[in-house]
C-alpha positions in Angstrom: 274.6 46.8 189.5 272.4 49.8 189.5 268.5 50.6 191.1 267.2 54.0 189.7 263.8 54.4 191.8 264.5 54.7 195.7 263.1 57.0 198.3 264.9 58.0 201.8 263.5 60.2 203.9 263.0 62.9 202.0 259.8 61.9 201.2 257.5 58.3 201.9 261.3 56.0 202.7 262.3 55.7 205.6 266.4 55.5 205.8 269.0 58.5 205.3 270.5 59.0 202.5 273.8 58.0 204.0 271.8 54.4 205.4 270.5 54.4 201.8 273.1 54.5 200.3 275.4 52.2 202.8 273.1 49.2 202.2 272.4 49.5 199.0 276.8 49.2 198.5 277.2 46.7 201.0 274.7 44.9 198.4 276.6 44.7 195.8 275.6 47.5 194.0 277.3 50.2 191.3 275.3 53.1 191.9 271.8 54.2 192.6 269.6 57.1 192.1 267.4 59.0 195.2 264.3 59.7 193.9 261.8 60.8 196.4 258.4 61.6 196.2 257.5 65.3 195.3 255.2 68.2 193.3 254.4 71.4 193.3 254.9 71.9 196.8 258.4 70.3 197.7 260.9 69.7 194.7 263.0 73.1 195.7 263.3 71.7 199.2 264.1 67.9 198.6 266.1 68.7 194.8 268.8 70.8 196.0 269.4 68.6 199.5 269.6 65.8 197.6 272.0 66.8 194.8 274.7 68.5 198.0 274.9 65.2 199.6 274.8 63.6 196.1 277.7 64.9 194.9 279.6 64.8 198.5 279.2 61.2 198.5 280.8 60.9 195.1 283.3 62.9 195.3 284.6 59.7 197.6 285.2 56.4 196.6 282.8 53.4 196.3 279.2 53.9 195.5 277.7 56.4 192.9 274.8 57.9 193.6 272.1 59.7 191.1 270.2 63.2 192.5 266.9 62.0 191.1 262.8 63.1 192.2 260.3 61.3 191.0 256.5 63.4 190.7 253.3 62.0 191.9 250.2 62.6 191.9 250.8 65.8 190.2 247.8 66.8 186.9 248.9 65.7 184.4 248.6 69.2 182.4 251.2 70.0 185.6 253.7 67.6 185.4 255.8 69.7 181.6 256.5 72.6 183.5 257.6 70.3 187.0 260.0 69.0 184.7 261.5 71.4 183.7 261.8 73.0 187.5 263.2 69.5 188.1 266.4 69.3 185.7 266.3 73.4 186.4 266.9 72.5 190.5 269.5 69.9 189.4 267.6 66.9 189.2 270.1 64.2 187.8 266.9 61.3 187.0 263.1 62.9 186.3 260.9 59.6 187.4 257.2 60.1 187.5 255.1 58.0 189.4 253.3 56.1 186.0 249.4 55.3 186.2 250.4 51.7 188.7 246.1 49.8 189.3 246.9 50.3 193.2 246.5 54.3 193.4 244.3 56.7 191.8 246.6 58.3 189.9 245.1 60.7 187.3 244.3 59.2 183.9 246.5 60.2 181.7 249.7 61.3 183.9 251.0 57.8 181.3 251.0 59.8 178.4 251.8 63.3 180.0 255.3 62.1 181.5 255.6 60.4 177.8 254.4 63.8 175.9 257.8 65.5 178.5 260.2 63.0 177.6 260.9 62.4 181.3 263.5 60.1 181.8 261.0 57.5 183.6 258.5 56.3 183.9 258.2 54.3 186.9 255.2 51.5 187.3 252.8 52.4 184.4 250.0 50.3 185.3 247.9 49.2 182.2 249.5 51.3 179.8 248.3 51.4 176.3 250.2 50.5 172.7 249.7 53.9 171.9 251.3 55.2 175.3 254.5 52.0 174.9 255.0 52.7 170.8 255.1 56.7 171.8 257.7 56.1 175.1 260.1 54.5 171.9 259.9 57.7 169.8 260.7 59.7 172.5 262.7 57.2 174.5 261.5 57.1 177.6 262.0 54.1 179.7 259.7 51.8 180.9 259.5 50.3 184.5 259.2 46.9 185.6 259.4 47.1 189.2 260.0 44.6 192.5 257.5 46.9 194.3 254.6 45.0 196.3 251.4 45.9 194.5 252.7 48.1 191.8 254.9 44.8 189.9 251.3 42.7 189.5 251.0 44.5 186.1 254.8 43.6 185.2 253.5 41.3 182.6 251.1 43.7 180.8 254.2 46.1 180.0 256.7 43.8 179.8 254.3 42.4 176.8 253.6 45.6 175.4 257.5 47.1 175.4 258.6 43.8 174.1 256.5 44.0 171.1 257.2 47.6 170.4 260.8 47.4 171.2 260.4 49.6 173.8 263.2 50.6 176.1 262.8 48.9 179.4 264.1 49.1 182.9 264.1 47.3 186.6 263.5 48.5 189.9 263.5 48.2 193.3 261.1 51.1 194.7 262.7 50.6 197.4 261.9 52.4 200.9 262.9 50.6 203.6 266.2 47.8 204.5 262.8 45.6 203.1 263.3 46.3 199.5 265.9 46.0 198.3 266.3 43.5 195.9 269.1 41.2 195.9 271.6 41.4 192.8 271.5 37.3 192.6 268.1 37.4 192.4 267.3 40.4 190.5 267.2 39.0 187.7 263.5 37.1 188.9 261.6 40.0 188.4 262.1 40.3 184.3 261.7 36.4 183.8 258.6 36.3 185.8 257.6 39.0 183.6 257.9 36.9 181.0 260.9 37.6 179.4 264.3 36.4 179.3 267.8 36.7 180.3 268.9 38.3 177.1 266.0 40.8 178.0 267.8 40.9 181.6 270.9 41.5 180.4 269.5 44.3 177.8 267.9 46.3 181.0 270.7 45.8 183.0 272.8 47.7 179.4 270.0 50.6 180.0 270.5 51.5 183.9 274.4 51.6 183.1 273.2 54.5 179.8 270.6 56.2 182.0 273.8 56.3 185.5 277.0 57.2 183.1 274.9 60.1 181.3 273.6 61.3 185.0 277.6 61.7 186.5 279.0 63.3 183.0 
C-alpha cells in the first residue's frame, strides 16, 4: 500500500520524518512520499533535508520513502519555475496544492499546475472539465483524499475524471497520527466518491507506477 501525500514538521505536520515513516510502516504501508508544504522561501531548505533523510532510510530494508514537495499558495504564474526548481533540488515527486473549496487558493492554480506537468494535483476542488481533459493530456494525476474538508469535492473530481478517463490517485494528506488511513479501509474513500472497487484497484496501480518511477 502506498500514500503519496504526507507532511512532517518541516511544514505543518506534527511528526518528525522518522516517526512518520515508523507509523506508516506499522500500518502496513510499503511506501510513501513526504511532500511538505513549500514556496519560494522554503523549498531550498525543505527538499535537500528530505532527500538526505529518504536516502538514508532507503538504504535499509523496509518501507520505501520518496522525497517530494507540495507547492502551496504560490501565485499561479510562479508555478512553472518553482516546479522546475523543485526537481533540480532533488524532489522526486512534485505536488501542487489545488483549488480546494476550504482554503483561499488563487484562481488559476489548477490550470497552471497541470500546464506545468506536475505529478499530482492535490484536492483540486471544483475542477473544470477543460482542466480535467488537460490533466489527462499531460498525465497529471488528480487526487481523491481522505483529508477533512478537502474531501468534500471528491465526488465531483471522481465524476469528471472517470468521464474523461483522466488518471486519479488516492492519498491521505496526513498531518498527524490520526490521519494515516487504515489500509483495510482505503477503498471506502473511493467507493464513497461514487466509484467502484475496480476504480480503487486502478488507483492503487497508479500509485505503484508513480512509486516505481520515483524510486528508480
